[in-house]
N, C-alpha and C positions, 0 to 999 in steps of 0.2 A: 809713326806709329808705335804705342806703348804696346806692353809685354802683356798687360792685361788687357788690352782690348783686342789685342790678339788671340789670347787664351778662349775670350771671350767669343770670337767670331766662328772659332775653329769647332766649337762645344754648338754653334747655331746652325753651322753648314752641315755638320754630323748628324743632327737632328731632322732639320728640314730635308735632307738629302733622302733619309729613310721613308718620311711621310710621300716625299716626289717619287720615289720611286714605285711604293705600293700604289698611289694613285694611278702613275702613268701605265703602270704593268695593266692596272685594272679595265683603263682606260682603250687599250691595245689587245685585251681580249674580246673588249666591247666590240671593236672597230673590225677584228676577222669574223667575228660572229655578225655583225652587219653586214659587211663584202657579202660572207656566203647565202644573206636574205636577198641582197643587192636593193638594202634598203638606204636609196643614196644618203637620202636628208637625214636620216641618225648619222650616216659617215660622216656628212659635214658637220654635224653637232659635235663629235669626236674628237675631229681635225679643230674646232673652235674652242673645245675644253683645253684641249694641250697647247694651245696657243694662250688661252687665258692662266694656266698656269704659268708661262712665262712673263708674267707682266710684275709680280710681287718683286722677283729677280732682277728686271730688266730696273726697276724703281731704284733697288738700294744701288745696282752697279756704276746706273748711268744719271740717278740724279742726287745717286748719296743721300741718301733718306736711310734710315733704318725700322727696320719692321721688326716690331718684337715678335719670338720665335709664338706665342698664344695668338699674335691676332693673324699673324700668317700661316699656322694651320688652321685653323677657323676659316680664314678666306679662301684656302684650298679645298675641304672640305664642303663651304657652301655653292662653290662651283660645282665640285662633283657632285653634287645632293641635286641642285637645279636642273645640271642637264643633262648627267646619263641616268642618275637612279630618278628624278620629276620625269623628265623626257620621255626618254628612249626605253625606262623599266616603268613606267608610268606611274609612280608614286604618288601624283597629284589624285590621281582617281582611285587609286586602291588605298589610300592614307585621306581621308577628309581634310585634315589641319594640316597634310602636310606644306602645301604652297603657303597659310597662313604661317605657321612657324616660320617658313624661309625671308617672309615679308617682317614678320616682327626681328627678326634678327639683320637683315638686312639695311630697318631700320637704326639700330643700335649700331652696326660697322658702319655706315655714311655718316655718323653723328660722329663715332669714333675719329674715324678719318678729317671730316670738319673742324673738330675740334683741334687735332693736332696741326692742321695747316694753320690754321691762326695763331696756336701757341709756339711756331716756328717763327712765323713772323714778327709777335709779337719779342721772342730775344733775339732777334737779327740787328745788330747794330745800324746796319744799312735800310731801313725802314725806319721812319718815324714815326710809329703808331706804336701806344701800349692802352690796349684796351681791357677795360673792367672785367672780372672774371663773369657778371651776369651779363655781360654784352659778346664776351667770348661763348656761352653757353648756349646764351639764343641763334647768335649766327650760324651752330655746330647745330642748333637743333634747324634752322631755317636749311640750312647745306641740305640736310639728310630728307626734307621732306620735297627740297626740291630734284633729287636723284628720285625719289618715289615717284615724284608726278611725272618727270621724264620718263619713266620705263613703263607708267600706265598710257602715257600716249603714244609710246613704240607700241605696246601690246595692240592697241586701236587700232594705229596704223597699219600694221601687221592684219589684222584682222577685216578691215575694210578694204585695203590693196590687193593684198596678195591671198585671199579666202583662208586664212588660218583661224583658230579656236582660242587663239591666247587669255581672252577675257573669256573664263568658263561661264557656261550658263546658270540660273537655278532654279528650279519650278516651284511656282508658288500656285496655294490652292485659291488665294483672296488676294486684291489690291485695288488700291484705291485710285479714281480717273478723274481729273476734270475732263479731259475729251468726252468719257459716254455717259456725261452729264443730259439727259432728254431735253433740261430745259434750257442748255446752253448756260448758265449760272457758270462764273466760276468759282464753285466750288463742289468739290472732291466729293464722288459716289462710290460707296463700296462695290466691291464686284467681285461674288463670291462665283468659281470655278466650278459648274458642273460636267463639262466636257469640251475639251478642243480637237478639232480634227488634223494632222499634221501629215500629209503623203497619205492621204487616205486610211491613217489610223487615230483610232480614238483616245485621246489622254485625260487623265483629270487632274489636271494641271497645267499653270499658264506659265511660258518658259521667261522666265525675265533675259534677255539677253547681253551679259556681262555686266551690268550694273551694279549688282548689289554684290559682286565678286570684287569689283575697281573700289567701292567704297569701302568694303572691308580691309580690303590688301593698304588701301590710304590710309583705316583706321588704327591697321595694328602697327603701320610704320611709322605714324604719329606715337602710339606707344612706345616701341621700341625707340624712338628719336627721343623722347621725353625722358625716359628712365636715363640714358646716359646722359642725357645734355645734365642732368641735377646731378649726378655724380660729379659730371667734367666739371662742374660751378663750385663745389668743396673742393677739388684736385687742383685746380688754379688760383682759387682763394688762400690754400693752403701751401702754394707753391710747389706742386709737385711731389708731395708726401702721400701715399695710400700703393701699396704694394700691387693689390689686384689691379686699377685700373694701367698703372705703369705698363702692363699688358698687354694694353690698347693705345698706346700712347706712342705715334711716330716719332721720333729723334733724325734731326740734322745731322749727318757724318760730314760734312762740307770741309768742317776745318777740320776732322781727322785726314782727311783726304786731301788737303793743301798742303796740310804737315808731312805725309807721307812723300806726296812729290815734291817737294822742298827739299829732301832727304837725299832722293835718288840724282839726283842734279850734282 
C-alpha cells in the first residue's frame, strides 16, 4: 500500500471516527433514558442502530470496498435520523415531511450503491461484461426502486403480522369508490365524508390505511433514484470525471489489499 493511500486512509479514519463517536454517544444517552422508562422496544431500536452503524466499516474491512467519506457520513446520519429521531423521538409525527425526505434520500443513496456495484464489475477483469452508461444508469435506477419496494413490503408485513403502524394513515374528506356504486357498475362514485364513527367518537374524515403513505414513499424514492441515475449516466459516460459524484461512488480496494498482503509475506 503506497504512502498516498495510507495518508488518505488516516484522514478518512479520523473524520469518520468523530462522526461515529458523536452518534454513538447520542444513541447511548437515548438507551439510558429508555432503560429508565423501561421501553424495551425503543431499547431494541437503539441496539439495532448501533449494529447498523458498524455495517459501513464491515464492508470496507471485509469486502474491501472503499466508501467515500461523504457517502458514509450521510448513511450514518440517515440511520440515526430514521431510527432515533424518526421512531423514538417521533419526528415522523412532529415534522410532516420527515418521512418523505428520508425516502427521497433513500432513493438517491440506493441508486448510488447500485451504480457503484455495476461500475466495479465493469472495471473488474474477471467479469466479461462491459455495460453502456445508459444501461448502468438504468440498472442503478431499478436497483433503487427494488430496495424501495422491498421496504414497503416489509412495512406492510410488520403492520399485518405484528400489529405495527409503519404505513402511516391519512385523513381524507372525500374519496372515489367503485365498491359504493349503488348500481353495481364498474364506475367510481365520489363520496364526501360527513362523519365517521370510530370507537364511539365522531370524525369528519375517512382514514386511509397506509395506501397514500406507501405510494408517496415510492414516488419520492422514484425521484431520488431518477436524479442520481441521471447524474450517474454522465459520470460513467465521462469515465469517472466529476468531483461531486465521486463522493457517492464506491471503489474496490481489493487490489490494494492484495498488494499489502503480498508485501507482508
